[in-house]
PyMOL Python script that loads the backbone (N, CA, C, O; Angstrom):
from pymol import cmd

cmd.read_pdbstr("""\
ATOM      1  N   MET A   1     166.100  78.760 -35.067  1.00  0.00           N
ATOM      2  CA  MET A   1     166.383  80.059 -34.115  1.00  0.00           C
ATOM      3  C   MET A   1     167.407  80.972 -34.595  1.00  0.00           C
ATOM      4  O   MET A   1     168.598  80.673 -34.694  1.00  0.00           O
ATOM      5  N   VAL A   2     166.849  82.199 -34.917  1.00  0.00           N
ATOM      6  CA  VAL A   2     167.842  83.445 -35.414  1.00  0.00           C
ATOM      7  C   VAL A   2     167.669  84.362 -34.544  1.00  0.00           C
ATOM      8  O   VAL A   2     166.539  84.549 -34.092  1.00  0.00           O
ATOM      9  N   ALA A   3     168.704  85.091 -34.146  1.00  0.00           N
ATOM     10  CA  ALA A   3     168.777  86.254 -33.480  1.00  0.00           C
ATOM     11  C   ALA A   3     168.068  87.334 -34.115  1.00  0.00           C
ATOM     12  O   ALA A   3     168.035  87.441 -35.341  1.00  0.00           O
ATOM     13  N   ALA A   4     167.468  88.182 -33.292  1.00  0.00           N
ATOM     14  CA  ALA A   4     166.541  89.339 -33.954  1.00  0.00           C
ATOM     15  C   ALA A   4     167.599  90.440 -34.512  1.00  0.00           C
ATOM     16  O   ALA A   4     167.302  91.095 -35.511  1.00  0.00           O
ATOM     17  N   THR A   5     168.629  90.597 -33.959  1.00  0.00           N
ATOM     18  CA  THR A   5     169.741  91.341 -34.442  1.00  0.00           C
ATOM     19  C   THR A   5     171.039  90.846 -34.066  1.00  0.00           C
ATOM     20  O   THR A   5     171.218  90.179 -33.046  1.00  0.00           O
ATOM     21  N   LEU A   6     172.034  91.195 -34.957  1.00  0.00           N
ATOM     22  CA  LEU A   6     173.366  90.778 -34.601  1.00  0.00           C
ATOM     23  C   LEU A   6     174.011  91.454 -33.668  1.00  0.00           C
ATOM     24  O   LEU A   6     174.989  90.987 -33.084  1.00  0.00           O
ATOM     25  N   ASP A   7     173.494  92.689 -33.428  1.00  0.00           N
ATOM     26  CA  ASP A   7     173.948  93.473 -32.134  1.00  0.00           C
ATOM     27  C   ASP A   7     173.702  92.951 -30.943  1.00  0.00           C
ATOM     28  O   ASP A   7     174.403  93.359 -30.017  1.00  0.00           O
ATOM     29  N   GLU A   8     172.844  92.111 -30.709  1.00  0.00           N
ATOM     30  CA  GLU A   8     172.647  91.398 -29.455  1.00  0.00           C
ATOM     31  C   GLU A   8     173.700  90.150 -29.376  1.00  0.00           C
ATOM     32  O   GLU A   8     173.563  89.321 -28.477  1.00  0.00           O
ATOM     33  N   LEU A   9     174.466  90.064 -30.074  1.00  0.00           N
ATOM     34  CA  LEU A   9     175.517  88.846 -29.806  1.00  0.00           C
ATOM     35  C   LEU A   9     176.651  89.305 -29.544  1.00  0.00           C
ATOM     36  O   LEU A   9     177.441  89.620 -30.434  1.00  0.00           O
ATOM     37  N   THR A  10     176.944  89.430 -28.109  1.00  0.00           N
ATOM     38  CA  THR A  10     178.118  90.231 -27.619  1.00  0.00           C
ATOM     39  C   THR A  10     178.898  89.123 -26.733  1.00  0.00           C
ATOM     40  O   THR A  10     179.510  89.540 -25.749  1.00  0.00           O
ATOM     41  N   ARG A  11     178.912  87.925 -26.981  1.00  0.00           N
ATOM     42  CA  ARG A  11     179.804  87.116 -26.088  1.00  0.00           C
ATOM     43  C   ARG A  11     181.257  87.503 -26.484  1.00  0.00           C
ATOM     44  O   ARG A  11     181.697  87.918 -27.556  1.00  0.00           O
ATOM     45  N   ALA A  12     181.836  87.258 -25.365  1.00  0.00           N
ATOM     46  CA  ALA A  12     183.398  87.480 -25.437  1.00  0.00           C
ATOM     47  C   ALA A  12     183.929  86.647 -26.484  1.00  0.00           C
ATOM     48  O   ALA A  12     183.427  85.550 -26.732  1.00  0.00           O
ATOM     49  N   GLU A  13     184.905  87.102 -27.102  1.00  0.00           N
ATOM     50  CA  GLU A  13     185.658  86.538 -28.286  1.00  0.00           C
ATOM     51  C   GLU A  13     186.856  85.646 -28.099  1.00  0.00           C
ATOM     52  O   GLU A  13     187.338  85.014 -29.039  1.00  0.00           O
ATOM     53  N   HIS A  14     187.317  85.604 -26.907  1.00  0.00           N
ATOM     54  CA  HIS A  14     188.424  84.807 -26.364  1.00  0.00           C
ATOM     55  C   HIS A  14     188.186  84.092 -25.143  1.00  0.00           C
ATOM     56  O   HIS A  14     187.169  84.297 -24.480  1.00  0.00           O
ATOM     57  N   GLY A  15     189.190  83.150 -24.764  1.00  0.00           N
ATOM     58  CA  GLY A  15     188.832  82.380 -23.509  1.00  0.00           C
ATOM     59  C   GLY A  15     188.419  81.012 -23.775  1.00  0.00           C
ATOM     60  O   GLY A  15     188.371  80.478 -24.883  1.00  0.00           O
ATOM     61  N   VAL A  16     188.120  80.486 -22.627  1.00  0.00           N
ATOM     62  CA  VAL A  16     187.412  79.076 -22.552  1.00  0.00           C
ATOM     63  C   VAL A  16     186.133  78.939 -21.971  1.00  0.00           C
ATOM     64  O   VAL A  16     185.919  79.300 -20.814  1.00  0.00           O
ATOM     65  N   VAL A  17     185.164  78.381 -22.788  1.00  0.00           N
ATOM     66  CA  VAL A  17     183.765  78.385 -22.308  1.00  0.00           C
ATOM     67  C   VAL A  17     183.489  76.895 -22.185  1.00  0.00           C
ATOM     68  O   VAL A  17     184.196  75.977 -22.603  1.00  0.00           O
ATOM     69  N   GLU A  18     182.342  76.823 -21.541  1.00  0.00           N
ATOM     70  CA  GLU A  18     181.808  75.300 -21.369  1.00  0.00           C
ATOM     71  C   GLU A  18     180.344  75.422 -21.531  1.00  0.00           C
ATOM     72  O   GLU A  18     179.614  75.944 -20.689  1.00  0.00           O
ATOM     73  N   LEU A  19     179.884  74.834 -22.833  1.00  0.00           N
ATOM     74  CA  LEU A  19     178.490  74.833 -23.018  1.00  0.00           C
ATOM     75  C   LEU A  19     177.779  73.877 -22.125  1.00  0.00           C
ATOM     76  O   LEU A  19     178.297  72.893 -21.597  1.00  0.00           O
ATOM     77  N   PRO A  20     176.513  74.271 -22.003  1.00  0.00           N
ATOM     78  CA  PRO A  20     175.476  73.280 -20.959  1.00  0.00           C
ATOM     79  C   PRO A  20     175.241  72.172 -21.698  1.00  0.00           C
ATOM     80  O   PRO A  20     175.412  72.281 -22.912  1.00  0.00           O
ATOM     81  N   GLN A  21     174.865  71.054 -21.227  1.00  0.00           N
ATOM     82  CA  GLN A  21     174.684  69.915 -21.616  1.00  0.00           C
ATOM     83  C   GLN A  21     173.641  69.874 -22.652  1.00  0.00           C
ATOM     84  O   GLN A  21     173.711  69.095 -23.603  1.00  0.00           O
ATOM     85  N   ARG A  22     172.592  70.772 -22.465  1.00  0.00           N
ATOM     86  CA  ARG A  22     171.373  70.955 -23.605  1.00  0.00           C
ATOM     87  C   ARG A  22     171.988  71.146 -24.886  1.00  0.00           C
ATOM     88  O   ARG A  22     171.500  70.663 -25.908  1.00  0.00           O
ATOM     89  N   LEU A  23     173.060  71.846 -24.875  1.00  0.00           N
ATOM     90  CA  LEU A  23     173.567  72.427 -26.181  1.00  0.00           C
ATOM     91  C   LEU A  23     174.701  71.462 -26.783  1.00  0.00           C
ATOM     92  O   LEU A  23     174.937  71.474 -27.991  1.00  0.00           O
ATOM     93  N   MET A  24     175.414  70.603 -25.868  1.00  0.00           N
ATOM     94  CA  MET A  24     176.538  69.878 -26.383  1.00  0.00           C
ATOM     95  C   MET A  24     176.406  68.503 -25.514  1.00  0.00           C
ATOM     96  O   MET A  24     176.439  68.571 -24.285  1.00  0.00           O
ATOM     97  N   TRP A  25     176.275  67.415 -26.097  1.00  0.00           N
ATOM     98  CA  TRP A  25     175.963  66.128 -25.353  1.00  0.00           C
ATOM     99  C   TRP A  25     177.314  65.573 -24.822  1.00  0.00           C
ATOM    100  O   TRP A  25     177.416  64.895 -23.800  1.00  0.00           O
ATOM    101  N   ASN A  26     178.408  65.962 -25.688  1.00  0.00           N
ATOM    102  CA  ASN A  26     179.671  65.293 -25.294  1.00  0.00           C
ATOM    103  C   ASN A  26     179.988  65.598 -23.964  1.00  0.00           C
ATOM    104  O   ASN A  26     179.534  66.643 -23.496  1.00  0.00           O
ATOM    105  N   PRO A  27     180.845  64.703 -23.119  1.00  0.00           N
ATOM    106  CA  PRO A  27     181.197  64.973 -21.854  1.00  0.00           C
ATOM    107  C   PRO A  27     181.967  66.013 -21.651  1.00  0.00           C
ATOM    108  O   PRO A  27     181.816  66.708 -20.646  1.00  0.00           O
ATOM    109  N   ASP A  28     183.111  66.330 -22.777  1.00  0.00           N
ATOM    110  CA  ASP A  28     183.991  67.327 -22.792  1.00  0.00           C
ATOM    111  C   ASP A  28     183.259  68.355 -23.501  1.00  0.00           C
ATOM    112  O   ASP A  28     183.154  68.322 -24.727  1.00  0.00           O
ATOM    113  N   ARG A  29     182.682  69.386 -22.695  1.00  0.00           N
ATOM    114  CA  ARG A  29     181.760  70.436 -23.353  1.00  0.00           C
ATOM    115  C   ARG A  29     182.600  71.798 -23.276  1.00  0.00           C
ATOM    116  O   ARG A  29     181.957  72.848 -23.260  1.00  0.00           O
ATOM    117  N   SER A  30     183.803  71.837 -23.235  1.00  0.00           N
ATOM    118  CA  SER A  30     184.825  73.118 -23.022  1.00  0.00           C
ATOM    119  C   SER A  30     185.419  73.356 -24.292  1.00  0.00           C
ATOM    120  O   SER A  30     185.954  72.426 -24.896  1.00  0.00           O
ATOM    121  N   PHE A  31     185.377  74.561 -24.779  1.00  0.00           N
ATOM    122  CA  PHE A  31     185.909  75.036 -25.961  1.00  0.00           C
ATOM    123  C   PHE A  31     187.040  76.188 -25.777  1.00  0.00           C
ATOM    124  O   PHE A  31     186.752  77.148 -25.062  1.00  0.00           O
ATOM    125  N   ASP A  32     188.156  76.134 -26.317  1.00  0.00           N
ATOM    126  CA  ASP A  32     189.050  77.301 -26.292  1.00  0.00           C
ATOM    127  C   ASP A  32     188.591  78.083 -27.523  1.00  0.00           C
ATOM    128  O   ASP A  32     188.637  77.523 -28.619  1.00  0.00           O
ATOM    129  N   LEU A  33     188.170  79.285 -27.420  1.00  0.00           N
ATOM    130  CA  LEU A  33     187.743  80.121 -28.482  1.00  0.00           C
ATOM    131  C   LEU A  33     188.910  80.843 -29.139  1.00  0.00           C
ATOM    132  O   LEU A  33     188.640  81.710 -29.970  1.00  0.00           O
ATOM    133  N   ASP A  34     190.469  80.514 -28.787  1.00  0.00           N
ATOM    134  CA  ASP A  34     191.432  81.006 -29.401  1.00  0.00           C
ATOM    135  C   ASP A  34     192.019  79.986 -30.351  1.00  0.00           C
ATOM    136  O   ASP A  34     192.991  80.240 -31.062  1.00  0.00           O
ATOM    137  N   GLN A  35     191.283  78.622 -30.333  1.00  0.00           N
ATOM    138  CA  GLN A  35     191.629  77.688 -31.170  1.00  0.00           C
ATOM    139  C   GLN A  35     190.585  77.589 -32.065  1.00  0.00           C
ATOM    140  O   GLN A  35     189.460  77.243 -31.704  1.00  0.00           O
ATOM    141  N   PRO A  36     190.941  77.937 -33.502  1.00  0.00           N
ATOM    142  CA  PRO A  36     190.097  78.195 -34.527  1.00  0.00           C
ATOM    143  C   PRO A  36     189.092  76.727 -34.658  1.00  0.00           C
ATOM    144  O   PRO A  36     187.866  76.756 -34.771  1.00  0.00           O
ATOM    145  N   ALA A  37     189.790  75.690 -34.621  1.00  0.00           N
ATOM    146  CA  ALA A  37     188.629  74.487 -35.017  1.00  0.00           C
ATOM    147  C   ALA A  37     187.661  74.290 -33.536  1.00  0.00           C
ATOM    148  O   ALA A  37     186.526  73.814 -33.562  1.00  0.00           O
ATOM    149  N   GLU A  38     188.220  74.664 -32.522  1.00  0.00           N
ATOM    150  CA  GLU A  38     187.154  74.505 -31.401  1.00  0.00           C
ATOM    151  C   GLU A  38     186.192  75.565 -31.356  1.00  0.00           C
ATOM    152  O   GLU A  38     185.081  75.408 -30.851  1.00  0.00           O
ATOM    153  N   LEU A  39     186.663  76.857 -31.971  1.00  0.00           N
ATOM    154  CA  LEU A  39     185.756  78.053 -31.886  1.00  0.00           C
ATOM    155  C   LEU A  39     184.684  77.623 -32.944  1.00  0.00           C
ATOM    156  O   LEU A  39     183.515  77.817 -32.609  1.00  0.00           O
ATOM    157  N   ARG A  40     184.920  77.049 -34.210  1.00  0.00           N
ATOM    158  CA  ARG A  40     184.148  76.756 -35.125  1.00  0.00           C
ATOM    159  C   ARG A  40     183.267  75.509 -34.544  1.00  0.00           C
ATOM    160  O   ARG A  40     182.134  75.437 -35.018  1.00  0.00           O
ATOM    161  N   TRP A  41     183.564  74.691 -33.753  1.00  0.00           N
ATOM    162  CA  TRP A  41     182.771  73.504 -33.394  1.00  0.00           C
ATOM    163  C   TRP A  41     181.844  73.982 -32.632  1.00  0.00           C
ATOM    164  O   TRP A  41     180.689  73.580 -32.766  1.00  0.00           O
ATOM    165  N   MET A  42     182.200  75.000 -31.620  1.00  0.00           N
ATOM    166  CA  MET A  42     181.301  75.600 -30.553  1.00  0.00           C
ATOM    167  C   MET A  42     180.199  76.361 -31.244  1.00  0.00           C
ATOM    168  O   MET A  42     179.021  76.219 -30.915  1.00  0.00           O
ATOM    169  N   TYR A  43     180.612  77.211 -32.254  1.00  0.00           N
ATOM    170  CA  TYR A  43     179.501  77.858 -32.911  1.00  0.00           C
ATOM    171  C   TYR A  43     178.439  77.110 -33.605  1.00  0.00           C
ATOM    172  O   TYR A  43     177.247  77.382 -33.466  1.00  0.00           O
ATOM    173  N   GLU A  44     178.966  76.000 -34.482  1.00  0.00           N
ATOM    174  CA  GLU A  44     178.184  75.069 -35.013  1.00  0.00           C
ATOM    175  C   GLU A  44     177.150  74.331 -33.961  1.00  0.00           C
ATOM    176  O   GLU A  44     175.975  74.135 -34.273  1.00  0.00           O
ATOM    177  N   ASN A  45     177.609  74.001 -32.883  1.00  0.00           N
ATOM    178  CA  ASN A  45     176.647  73.365 -32.015  1.00  0.00           C
ATOM    179  C   ASN A  45     175.644  74.322 -31.632  1.00  0.00           C
ATOM    180  O   ASN A  45     174.459  74.103 -31.882  1.00  0.00           O
ATOM    181  N   VAL A  46     176.072  75.490 -30.975  1.00  0.00           N
ATOM    182  CA  VAL A  46     174.953  76.336 -30.589  1.00  0.00           C
ATOM    183  C   VAL A  46     173.932  76.954 -31.688  1.00  0.00           C
ATOM    184  O   VAL A  46     172.796  77.349 -31.424  1.00  0.00           O
ATOM    185  N   LEU A  47     174.558  76.968 -33.008  1.00  0.00           N
ATOM    186  CA  LEU A  47     173.581  77.426 -33.802  1.00  0.00           C
ATOM    187  C   LEU A  47     172.621  76.492 -34.432  1.00  0.00           C
ATOM    188  O   LEU A  47     171.614  76.837 -35.052  1.00  0.00           O
ATOM    189  N   ARG A  48     173.058  75.160 -34.200  1.00  0.00           N
ATOM    190  CA  ARG A  48     172.033  73.896 -34.580  1.00  0.00           C
ATOM    191  C   ARG A  48     171.184  73.745 -33.329  1.00  0.00           C
ATOM    192  O   ARG A  48     169.981  73.527 -33.474  1.00  0.00           O
ATOM    193  N   GLU A  49     171.727  73.844 -32.071  1.00  0.00           N
ATOM    194  CA  GLU A  49     170.967  73.451 -30.855  1.00  0.00           C
ATOM    195  C   GLU A  49     170.214  74.371 -30.108  1.00  0.00           C
ATOM    196  O   GLU A  49     169.402  73.958 -29.280  1.00  0.00           O
ATOM    197  N   ALA A  50     170.413  75.750 -30.332  1.00  0.00           N
ATOM    198  CA  ALA A  50     169.798  76.817 -29.539  1.00  0.00           C
ATOM    199  C   ALA A  50     168.230  76.730 -29.865  1.00  0.00           C
ATOM    200  O   ALA A  50     167.864  76.550 -31.026  1.00  0.00           O
ATOM    201  N   ILE A  51     167.350  76.857 -28.855  1.00  0.00           N
ATOM    202  CA  ILE A  51     165.959  76.988 -28.910  1.00  0.00           C
ATOM    203  C   ILE A  51     165.517  78.211 -28.435  1.00  0.00           C
ATOM    204  O   ILE A  51     164.334  78.546 -28.494  1.00  0.00           O
ATOM    205  N   ARG A  52     166.492  78.969 -27.919  1.00  0.00           N
ATOM    206  CA  ARG A  52     165.846  80.245 -27.170  1.00  0.00           C
ATOM    207  C   ARG A  52     166.851  81.211 -27.649  1.00  0.00           C
ATOM    208  O   ARG A  52     168.041  80.917 -27.760  1.00  0.00           O
ATOM    209  N   THR A  53     166.319  82.460 -27.955  1.00  0.00           N
ATOM    210  CA  THR A  53     167.380  83.697 -28.223  1.00  0.00           C
ATOM    211  C   THR A  53     168.358  84.010 -27.117  1.00  0.00           C
ATOM    212  O   THR A  53     169.478  84.478 -27.322  1.00  0.00           O
ATOM    213  N   GLU A  54     167.851  83.714 -25.909  1.00  0.00           N
ATOM    214  CA  GLU A  54     169.102  83.824 -24.643  1.00  0.00           C
ATOM    215  C   GLU A  54     170.335  83.044 -24.970  1.00  0.00           C
ATOM    216  O   GLU A  54     171.475  83.450 -24.745  1.00  0.00           O
ATOM    217  N   GLU A  55     169.989  81.746 -25.588  1.00  0.00           N
ATOM    218  CA  GLU A  55     171.224  80.875 -25.760  1.00  0.00           C
ATOM    219  C   GLU A  55     172.001  81.560 -26.914  1.00  0.00           C
ATOM    220  O   GLU A  55     173.217  81.671 -26.756  1.00  0.00           O
ATOM    221  N   LEU A  56     171.496  81.989 -27.950  1.00  0.00           N
ATOM    222  CA  LEU A  56     172.303  82.748 -28.927  1.00  0.00           C
ATOM    223  C   LEU A  56     173.143  83.831 -28.391  1.00  0.00           C
ATOM    224  O   LEU A  56     174.318  83.971 -28.728  1.00  0.00           O
ATOM    225  N   ARG A  57     172.510  84.628 -27.521  1.00  0.00           N
ATOM    226  CA  ARG A  57     173.129  85.933 -26.861  1.00  0.00           C
ATOM    227  C   ARG A  57     174.058  85.487 -26.008  1.00  0.00           C
ATOM    228  O   ARG A  57     175.072  86.177 -25.901  1.00  0.00           O
ATOM    229  N   ARG A  58     173.955  84.339 -25.265  1.00  0.00           N
ATOM    230  CA  ARG A  58     174.875  83.830 -24.256  1.00  0.00           C
ATOM    231  C   ARG A  58     176.294  83.372 -24.982  1.00  0.00           C
ATOM    232  O   ARG A  58     177.405  83.631 -24.520  1.00  0.00           O
ATOM    233  N   TRP A  59     176.089  82.782 -25.973  1.00  0.00           N
ATOM    234  CA  TRP A  59     177.223  82.030 -26.485  1.00  0.00           C
ATOM    235  C   TRP A  59     177.815  82.480 -27.776  1.00  0.00           C
ATOM    236  O   TRP A  59     178.866  81.984 -28.182  1.00  0.00           O
ATOM    237  N   LEU A  60     177.115  83.493 -28.498  1.00  0.00           N
ATOM    238  CA  LEU A  60     177.716  84.063 -29.849  1.00  0.00           C
ATOM    239  C   LEU A  60     178.258  85.411 -29.721  1.00  0.00           C
ATOM    240  O   LEU A  60     177.844  86.182 -28.855  1.00  0.00           O
ATOM    241  N   ASN A  61     179.183  85.723 -30.566  1.00  0.00           N
ATOM    242  CA  ASN A  61     179.622  87.182 -30.918  1.00  0.00           C
ATOM    243  C   ASN A  61     179.454  87.397 -32.244  1.00  0.00           C
ATOM    244  O   ASN A  61     179.964  86.641 -33.071  1.00  0.00           O
ATOM    245  N   ALA A  62     178.726  88.446 -32.583  1.00  0.00           N
ATOM    246  CA  ALA A  62     178.402  88.877 -34.145  1.00  0.00           C
ATOM    247  C   ALA A  62     179.795  88.886 -34.840  1.00  0.00           C
ATOM    248  O   ALA A  62     180.012  88.105 -35.767  1.00  0.00           O
ATOM    249  N   ARG A  63     180.624  89.655 -34.455  1.00  0.00           N
ATOM    250  CA  ARG A  63     182.016  89.722 -35.013  1.00  0.00           C
ATOM    251  C   ARG A  63     182.461  88.527 -35.382  1.00  0.00           C
ATOM    252  O   ARG A  63     182.669  88.315 -36.576  1.00  0.00           O
ATOM    253  N   VAL A  64     182.653  87.676 -34.555  1.00  0.00           N
ATOM    254  CA  VAL A  64     183.197  86.258 -34.835  1.00  0.00           C
ATOM    255  C   VAL A  64     182.224  85.472 -35.832  1.00  0.00           C
ATOM    256  O   VAL A  64     182.614  84.859 -36.825  1.00  0.00           O
ATOM    257  N   LEU A  65     181.038  85.573 -35.458  1.00  0.00           N
ATOM    258  CA  LEU A  65     180.059  84.970 -36.394  1.00  0.00           C
ATOM    259  C   LEU A  65     180.383  85.221 -37.851  1.00  0.00           C
ATOM    260  O   LEU A  65     180.731  84.337 -38.634  1.00  0.00           O
ATOM    261  N   VAL A  66     180.237  86.517 -38.152  1.00  0.00           N
ATOM    262  CA  VAL A  66     180.489  87.113 -39.526  1.00  0.00           C
ATOM    263  C   VAL A  66     181.898  86.664 -40.076  1.00  0.00           C
ATOM    264  O   VAL A  66     182.052  86.243 -41.222  1.00  0.00           O
ATOM    265  N   ARG A  67     182.811  86.780 -39.241  1.00  0.00           N
ATOM    266  CA  ARG A  67     184.310  86.409 -39.719  1.00  0.00           C
ATOM    267  C   ARG A  67     184.242  84.853 -40.109  1.00  0.00           C
ATOM    268  O   ARG A  67     184.790  84.435 -41.129  1.00  0.00           O
ATOM    269  N   ILE A  68     183.516  84.007 -39.207  1.00  0.00           N
ATOM    270  CA  ILE A  68     183.815  82.497 -39.633  1.00  0.00           C
ATOM    271  C   ILE A  68     182.659  81.752 -40.215  1.00  0.00           C
ATOM    272  O   ILE A  68     182.650  80.523 -40.279  1.00  0.00           O
ATOM    273  N   TRP A  69     181.552  82.613 -40.696  1.00  0.00           N
ATOM    274  CA  TRP A  69     180.455  82.119 -41.128  1.00  0.00           C
ATOM    275  C   TRP A  69     180.842  81.081 -42.339  1.00  0.00           C
ATOM    276  O   TRP A  69     180.484  79.903 -42.312  1.00  0.00           O
ATOM    277  N   ARG A  70     181.474  81.549 -43.211  1.00  0.00           N
ATOM    278  CA  ARG A  70     181.665  80.554 -44.368  1.00  0.00           C
ATOM    279  C   ARG A  70     182.428  79.193 -44.159  1.00  0.00           C
ATOM    280  O   ARG A  70     182.345  78.298 -45.001  1.00  0.00           O
ATOM    281  N   GLU A  71     183.100  79.077 -43.124  1.00  0.00           N
ATOM    282  CA  GLU A  71     183.784  77.937 -42.572  1.00  0.00           C
ATOM    283  C   GLU A  71     182.897  77.081 -41.806  1.00  0.00           C
ATOM    284  O   GLU A  71     183.305  75.945 -41.566  1.00  0.00           O
ATOM    285  N   LEU A  72     181.640  77.465 -41.338  1.00  0.00           N
ATOM    286  CA  LEU A  72     180.869  76.477 -40.477  1.00  0.00           C
ATOM    287  C   LEU A  72     180.211  75.415 -41.238  1.00  0.00           C
ATOM    288  O   LEU A  72     179.864  75.593 -42.406  1.00  0.00           O
ATOM    289  N   ASN A  73     180.041  74.387 -40.653  1.00  0.00           N
ATOM    290  CA  ASN A  73     179.373  73.207 -41.109  1.00  0.00           C
ATOM    291  C   ASN A  73     177.860  73.169 -40.606  1.00  0.00           C
ATOM    292  O   ASN A  73     177.501  72.654 -39.547  1.00  0.00           O
ATOM    293  N   LEU A  74     177.187  73.679 -41.359  1.00  0.00           N
ATOM    294  CA  LEU A  74     175.743  73.899 -40.744  1.00  0.00           C
ATOM    295  C   LEU A  74     174.638  73.216 -41.555  1.00  0.00           C
ATOM    296  O   LEU A  74     174.779  73.205 -42.778  1.00  0.00           O
ATOM    297  N   PRO A  75     173.583  72.660 -41.029  1.00  0.00           N
ATOM    298  CA  PRO A  75     172.437  72.263 -41.821  1.00  0.00           C
ATOM    299  C   PRO A  75     171.897  73.341 -42.770  1.00  0.00           C
ATOM    300  O   PRO A  75     171.998  74.532 -42.476  1.00  0.00           O
ATOM    301  N   ARG A  76     171.393  72.975 -43.768  1.00  0.00           N
ATOM    302  CA  ARG A  76     171.090  73.935 -44.976  1.00  0.00           C
ATOM    303  C   ARG A  76     170.028  74.831 -44.380  1.00  0.00           C
ATOM    304  O   ARG A  76     170.088  76.050 -44.542  1.00  0.00           O
ATOM    305  N   GLY A  77     168.961  74.196 -43.626  1.00  0.00           N
ATOM    306  CA  GLY A  77     168.101  74.996 -43.137  1.00  0.00           C
ATOM    307  C   GLY A  77     168.541  76.181 -42.164  1.00  0.00           C
ATOM    308  O   GLY A  77     168.157  77.338 -42.330  1.00  0.00           O
ATOM    309  N   VAL A  78     169.400  75.770 -41.113  1.00  0.00           N
ATOM    310  CA  VAL A  78     170.149  76.773 -40.394  1.00  0.00           C
ATOM    311  C   VAL A  78     170.794  77.981 -41.129  1.00  0.00           C
ATOM    312  O   VAL A  78     170.489  79.154 -40.914  1.00  0.00           O
ATOM    313  N   ARG A  79     171.667  77.579 -41.967  1.00  0.00           N
ATOM    314  CA  ARG A  79     172.266  78.542 -42.932  1.00  0.00           C
ATOM    315  C   ARG A  79     171.318  79.442 -43.734  1.00  0.00           C
ATOM    316  O   ARG A  79     171.642  80.599 -44.001  1.00  0.00           O
ATOM    317  N   ARG A  80     170.262  78.965 -44.080  1.00  0.00           N
ATOM    318  CA  ARG A  80     169.467  79.632 -45.010  1.00  0.00           C
ATOM    319  C   ARG A  80     168.823  80.631 -44.084  1.00  0.00           C
ATOM    320  O   ARG A  80     168.796  81.819 -44.404  1.00  0.00           O
ATOM    321  N   ALA A  81     168.292  80.197 -42.930  1.00  0.00           N
ATOM    322  CA  ALA A  81     167.480  81.173 -41.976  1.00  0.00           C
ATOM    323  C   ALA A  81     168.206  82.314 -41.657  1.00  0.00           C
ATOM    324  O   ALA A  81     167.683  83.427 -41.613  1.00  0.00           O
ATOM    325  N   TRP A  82     169.673  82.051 -41.376  1.00  0.00           N
ATOM    326  CA  TRP A  82     170.638  83.177 -40.889  1.00  0.00           C
ATOM    327  C   TRP A  82     170.829  84.094 -42.035  1.00  0.00           C
ATOM    328  O   TRP A  82     170.828  85.317 -41.893  1.00  0.00           O
ATOM    329  N   GLU A  83     171.015  83.413 -43.333  1.00  0.00           N
ATOM    330  CA  GLU A  83     171.484  84.246 -44.470  1.00  0.00           C
ATOM    331  C   GLU A  83     170.315  84.921 -45.049  1.00  0.00           C
ATOM    332  O   GLU A  83     170.501  85.937 -45.718  1.00  0.00           O
ATOM    333  N   ASP A  84     169.030  84.427 -44.846  1.00  0.00           N
ATOM    334  CA  ASP A  84     167.601  85.206 -45.147  1.00  0.00           C
ATOM    335  C   ASP A  84     167.691  86.527 -44.408  1.00  0.00           C
ATOM    336  O   ASP A  84     167.482  87.572 -45.025  1.00  0.00           O
ATOM    337  N   ARG A  85     167.988  86.532 -43.130  1.00  0.00           N
ATOM    338  CA  ARG A  85     167.943  87.724 -42.141  1.00  0.00           C
ATOM    339  C   ARG A  85     168.977  88.521 -42.426  1.00  0.00           C
ATOM    340  O   ARG A  85     168.752  89.722 -42.580  1.00  0.00           O
ATOM    341  N   TYR A  86     170.305  88.013 -42.549  1.00  0.00           N
ATOM    342  CA  TYR A  86     171.407  88.999 -42.500  1.00  0.00           C
ATOM    343  C   TYR A  86     172.294  88.835 -43.857  1.00  0.00           C
ATOM    344  O   TYR A  86     173.055  87.886 -44.045  1.00  0.00           O
ATOM    345  N   ALA A  87     172.108  89.778 -44.666  1.00  0.00           N
ATOM    346  CA  ALA A  87     173.077  90.035 -45.844  1.00  0.00           C
ATOM    347  C   ALA A  87     174.401  89.850 -45.738  1.00  0.00           C
ATOM    348  O   ALA A  87     175.024  89.178 -46.559  1.00  0.00           O
ATOM    349  N   GLN A  88     174.937  90.419 -44.738  1.00  0.00           N
ATOM    350  CA  GLN A  88     176.274  90.146 -44.620  1.00  0.00           C
ATOM    351  C   GLN A  88     176.885  88.785 -44.455  1.00  0.00           C
ATOM    352  O   GLN A  88     178.103  88.609 -44.509  1.00  0.00           O
ATOM    353  N   LEU A  89     175.931  87.736 -44.233  1.00  0.00           N
ATOM    354  CA  LEU A  89     176.200  86.217 -44.386  1.00  0.00           C
ATOM    355  C   LEU A  89     176.109  85.633 -45.480  1.00  0.00           C
ATOM    356  O   LEU A  89     176.786  84.623 -45.674  1.00  0.00           O
ATOM    357  N   ARG A  90     175.308  86.096 -46.391  1.00  0.00           N
ATOM    358  CA  ARG A  90     175.238  85.693 -47.759  1.00  0.00           C
ATOM    359  C   ARG A  90     176.470  85.464 -48.677  1.00  0.00           C
ATOM    360  O   ARG A  90     177.391  86.279 -48.641  1.00  0.00           O
ATOM    361  N   PRO A  91     176.515  84.504 -49.407  1.00  0.00           N
ATOM    362  CA  PRO A  91     177.642  84.393 -50.298  1.00  0.00           C
ATOM    363  C   PRO A  91     177.544  85.698 -51.270  1.00  0.00           C
ATOM    364  O   PRO A  91     176.461  86.195 -51.576  1.00  0.00           O
ATOM    365  N   ALA A  92     178.808  86.200 -51.721  1.00  0.00           N
ATOM    366  CA  ALA A  92     178.898  87.063 -52.675  1.00  0.00           C
ATOM    367  C   ALA A  92     178.394  86.618 -53.917  1.00  0.00           C
ATOM    368  O   ALA A  92     178.599  85.442 -54.220  1.00  0.00           O
ATOM    369  N   ALA A  93     177.776  87.347 -54.683  1.00  0.00           N
ATOM    370  CA  ALA A  93     176.962  87.383 -55.937  1.00  0.00           C
ATOM    371  C   ALA A  93     178.180  87.118 -56.869  1.00  0.00           C
ATOM    372  O   ALA A  93     178.022  87.052 -58.088  1.00  0.00           O
TER     373      ALA A  93
END
""", "prot")
cmd.dss("prot")
cmd.show_as("cartoon", "prot")
cmd.util.cbc("prot")
cmd.orient("prot")
């Protein structure tokens, strides 16, 4: 699942969020977006588990995604799909 445009990813950049169980099976599904490790973990879960564009819109922010992209631990297929669509996520040549 890849967003049609990065412009649609407008989730808040700060604060505490709680993912739904469908996206995160851990009993503790809260993430403090002001803590870098928690922010990355939340984005990794959403990028791996989202099956609807609405889930991407609800949980991701484009500016944050671009900033942390290289730090995310993602399956090869997920990384490739997003980088194929968005040049700004691709590694520098």
